[in-house]
C-alpha positions in Angstrom: -336.4 -133.4 119.8 -336.5 -131.6 116.5 -337.1 -128.3 118.2 -334.1 -128.7 120.4 -331.9 -129.6 117.4 -333.2 -126.6 115.4 -332.6 -124.3 118.4 -329.0 -125.6 118.8 -328.3 -125.1 115.1 -329.7 -121.6 115.3 -327.5 -120.8 118.3 -324.5 -122.2 116.5 -325.1 -120.1 113.4 -325.6 -117.0 115.4 -322.4 -117.7 117.3 -320.4 -118.1 114.0 -322.0 -114.9 112.6 -321.0 -113.0 115.7 -317.5 -114.5 115.6 -317.2 -113.5 112.0 -318.4 -109.9 112.7 -315.9 -109.7 115.6 -313.1 -110.9 113.4 -314.1 -108.4 110.7 -314.2 -105.6 113.3 -310.8 -106.6 114.5 -309.4 -106.6 111.0 -311.0 -103.2 110.2 -309.5 -101.8 113.4 -306.1 -103.3 112.7 -305.7 -102.2 109.1 -307.9 -99.2 108.7 -307.7 -97.4 112.1 -304.6 -98.5 114.0 -301.4 -96.6 113.1 -299.8 -99.4 111.0 -298.6 -99.4 107.4 -297.0 -101.9 105.1 -295.7 -99.0 103.1 -292.4 -98.2 104.9 -288.9 -97.8 103.6 -285.4 -97.5 105.0 -284.1 -94.1 104.1 -280.9 -92.1 104.5 -279.4 -88.8 103.2 -277.2 -89.5 100.1 -274.4 -87.1 99.5 -273.2 -86.7 95.9 -269.4 -86.7 95.8 -268.1 -84.5 93.1 -264.7 -83.1 92.0 -263.9 -79.5 92.5 -261.1 -79.3 89.9 -260.9 -80.7 86.4 -258.2 -83.2 85.4 -257.2 -86.9 85.0 -258.0 -89.3 87.8 -254.6 -90.6 88.9 -255.6 -92.6 92.0 -258.7 -94.4 93.2 -258.3 -95.3 96.8 -261.7 -96.8 97.7 -263.9 -99.6 96.3 -267.6 -99.7 95.7 -269.7 -100.2 98.9 -266.7 -99.6 101.1 -267.2 -97.8 104.4 -265.3 -94.6 104.7 -264.7 -91.9 107.4 -265.2 -88.2 107.0 -262.1 -86.6 105.5 -260.8 -89.9 104.0 -259.3 -89.5 100.5 -261.5 -91.2 98.0 -259.5 -90.4 94.8 -256.7 -88.1 93.6 -256.9 -85.8 90.6 -253.9 -84.8 88.4 -251.7 -83.4 91.2 -248.6 -82.7 89.0 -250.5 -80.2 86.9 -251.7 -78.3 90.0 -248.3 -78.4 91.7 -246.8 -76.7 88.6 -249.6 -74.1 88.7 -248.8 -73.4 92.4 -245.1 -73.1 91.6 -245.9 -70.5 88.9 -248.2 -68.6 91.2 -245.5 -68.5 93.9 -242.9 -67.3 91.5 -245.2 -64.6 90.2 -245.9 -63.4 93.7 -242.2 -63.3 94.5 -241.5 -61.2 91.4 -244.3 -58.8 92.2 -243.2 -58.4 95.8 -239.6 -57.7 94.7 -240.8 -55.0 92.2 -242.9 -53.5 94.9 -240.0 -53.4 97.4 -237.8 -51.6 94.9 -240.6 -49.1 94.1 -241.1 -48.4 97.8 -237.4 -47.7 98.4 -237.3 -45.3 95.4 -240.5 -43.6 96.7 -239.0 -43.1 100.2 -235.8 -41.7 98.7 -237.6 -39.3 96.4 -239.7 -38.0 99.4 -236.6 -37.5 101.4 -235.2 -35.4 98.6 -238.3 -33.4 97.9 -236.3 -30.2 97.7 -234.4 -31.2 94.6 -236.9 -33.6 93.0 -239.9 -32.4 91.2 -243.3 -32.9 92.9 -244.7 -34.5 89.8 -242.0 -37.3 89.9 -242.7 -37.9 93.6 -246.4 -38.2 92.8 -245.7 -40.7 89.9 -243.5 -42.8 92.3 -246.4 -42.9 94.8 -248.9 -43.9 92.2 -246.5 -46.7 91.0 -246.3 -48.0 94.5 -250.1 -48.2 94.8 -250.3 -50.0 91.5 -247.7 -52.5 92.5 -249.4 -53.2 95.8 -252.5 -54.1 93.9 -250.5 -56.5 91.7 -249.0 -58.1 94.8 -252.5 -58.5 96.3 -253.7 -60.1 93.0 -250.6 -62.4 92.9 -251.3 -63.4 96.5 -254.9 -64.3 95.7 -253.7 -66.3 92.7 -251.2 -68.2 94.9 -253.9 -68.9 97.5 -256.2 -70.2 94.8 -253.5 -72.4 93.4 -252.9 -73.9 96.9 -256.7 -74.5 97.3 -256.9 -76.2 93.9 -253.9 -78.4 94.8 -255.6 -79.4 98.0 -258.9 -80.1 96.2 -257.1 -82.6 94.0 -257.6 -84.9 96.9 -261.3 -85.7 96.8 -262.3 -86.4 100.4 -265.4 -88.0 101.9 -267.7 -85.2 103.3 -269.4 -87.5 105.9 -269.0 -91.0 107.3 -270.8 -93.6 105.2 -270.8 -96.2 102.5 -269.5 -95.4 99.0 -272.0 -96.3 96.4 -271.8 -96.5 92.6 -268.0 -96.0 92.5 -267.0 -97.2 89.0 -264.0 -94.8 88.3 -260.7 -96.1 87.2 -257.4 -94.1 86.9 -257.0 -92.3 83.6 -260.5 -91.0 83.3 -260.8 -87.3 82.7 -263.3 -85.5 85.0 -264.7 -82.0 84.8 -265.2 -79.8 87.9 -268.5 -80.4 89.5 -269.0 -83.8 87.9 -270.3 -86.4 90.4 -268.1 -89.4 90.8 -270.0 -91.4 93.4 -272.7 -91.3 96.0 -272.1 -91.5 99.7 -274.8 -93.0 102.0 -274.6 -91.0 105.3 -275.1 -93.7 107.9 -275.8 -91.4 110.8 -279.0 -90.2 108.9 -280.3 -93.8 108.5 -284.0 -93.9 109.4 -287.2 -95.6 108.5 -290.0 -93.6 106.9 -293.6 -94.9 107.0 -296.3 -93.6 104.8 -299.5 -93.6 106.8 -302.9 -92.8 105.5 -304.2 -89.5 106.8 -307.0 -91.2 108.8 -304.3 -92.7 111.0 -302.2 -89.6 111.6 -304.3 -88.4 114.6 -303.2 -91.6 116.5 -299.5 -90.8 115.9 -297.5 -88.4 118.2 -293.9 -87.3 118.3 -292.0 -89.6 120.6 -294.3 -92.6 120.2 -292.6 -95.9 120.2 -292.5 -97.6 116.8 -291.6 -101.1 115.5 -290.6 -101.9 112.0 -290.4 -105.3 110.4 -288.1 -105.5 107.4 -289.0 -107.8 104.6 -287.1 -111.1 105.0 -285.9 -110.2 108.5 -287.6 -112.0 111.5 -286.5 -109.7 114.3 -288.0 -106.1 114.5 -286.2 -102.8 114.4 -287.2 -100.6 117.3 -287.4 -96.8 117.1 -289.6 -93.8 117.9 -291.5 -91.2 115.9 -289.1 -88.3 115.2 -291.3 -86.1 113.1 -294.4 -86.0 110.9 -294.4 -84.3 107.5 -296.0 -80.9 107.5 -297.1 -81.1 103.8 -297.1 -83.1 100.7 -297.4 -82.1 97.0 -300.9 -81.0 95.9 -301.5 -82.8 92.7 -304.3 -80.5 91.8 -301.9 -77.5 91.5 -299.2 -78.5 89.1 -298.4 -75.0 87.9 -295.0 -75.0 89.6 -292.8 -77.5 91.3 -292.4 -77.6 95.1 -289.9 -79.3 97.4 -292.6 -81.1 99.3 -292.8 -84.9 99.4 -294.5 -86.3 96.3 -296.5 -89.3 97.6 -298.9 -91.4 95.6 -302.3 -91.6 97.2 -303.9 -95.0 98.0 -307.4 -95.9 97.1 -309.4 -97.4 100.0 -313.2 -97.6 100.5 -313.9 -95.4 97.5 -312.5 -92.3 99.3 -309.1 -91.1 98.3 -306.8 -91.2 101.4 -303.6 -89.3 101.1 -300.4 -90.8 102.7 -298.3 -88.7 105.0 -294.6 -89.5 105.6 -293.7 -90.2 109.2 -290.0 -90.3 110.1 -289.0 -93.0 112.5 -285.7 -92.6 114.3 -283.9 -95.9 114.8 -283.1 -96.8 118.5 -282.2 -100.5 118.2 -281.5 -102.9 115.4 -281.0 -106.7 115.6 -277.4 -107.8 116.0 -275.7 -108.4 112.7 -278.3 -106.6 110.7 -277.1 -104.1 108.1 -279.7 -101.6 107.0 -279.9 -101.0 103.2 -281.5 -97.9 101.8 -284.7 -98.8 100.0 -285.5 -101.9 102.0 -289.3 -102.4 102.5 -290.7 -102.3 106.0 -294.0 -102.7 107.8 -294.2 -99.9 110.5 -296.4 -100.0 113.5 -296.6 -97.1 116.0 -297.3 -97.9 119.6 -299.4 -95.5 121.6 -297.8 -94.0 124.7 -298.9 -95.4 128.1 -302.2 -93.7 129.2 -303.0 -92.6 125.7 -306.5 -93.5 124.6 -306.8 -95.9 121.7 -308.7 -94.7 118.7 -311.6 -97.1 117.9 -314.1 -96.7 115.2 -316.9 -99.0 113.9 -317.5 -100.1 110.4 -318.2 -97.2 107.9 -321.6 -98.6 106.9 
């Protein structure tokens, strides 16, 4: 009787140990091998909107977080000043053109009377015509620049997107090149997952991907669009690079670098608005027929 009870307890203990090891193996496979990361973010290209001319802001036609279309006027800069500048440039061009026309008529008359007019005077008339033509070209360029500056007083949206950090009010003086707002380019909206380098071999371009945003129950579906070709080497800080600067994660003593993987969005839940910076858990699904990477414990 006692032997049977001992034997059953031994079998029960072995079963629980085996079940625990199987669970640990599944967890190890899930979080250390399978292409899944909790370190994902919603990303998009952000365009800095800046003025191309200096002056007072006379109109602000959009509000913060408003959706705008490419070419839509966001604000207007001091148009009366640049309208006057254009009028002056047009008048200067008209005056230069009139002077040139008169000099050309005199030059043609002098050439037709070369028998009675000194060659030196004819040569001086031709030189004056060339000089006045240069002045007309210069005045034409100044008029075109004035027209361009007047057109640039209307600050337009360079892409479709959401206006962000728009705090301007009429009456503020802005310098040329000074940023006035940021524009989130909605067509570039994507999810970027930072996968440990040990998981990259299981990820391929075109693989299906699922992202779970924090606080959102339904998943966002997409596919792997690209994998970063390089990240910043922290051991070589002699000069800056344009590569992604990703903090490494410490796991199982070894230092595992994290590689950015871009996920193109194919489908989002109805009514969901993606916000740049949202946190996401990203899981890449292997393609049909693709072998699953499996590894045992490291010990």
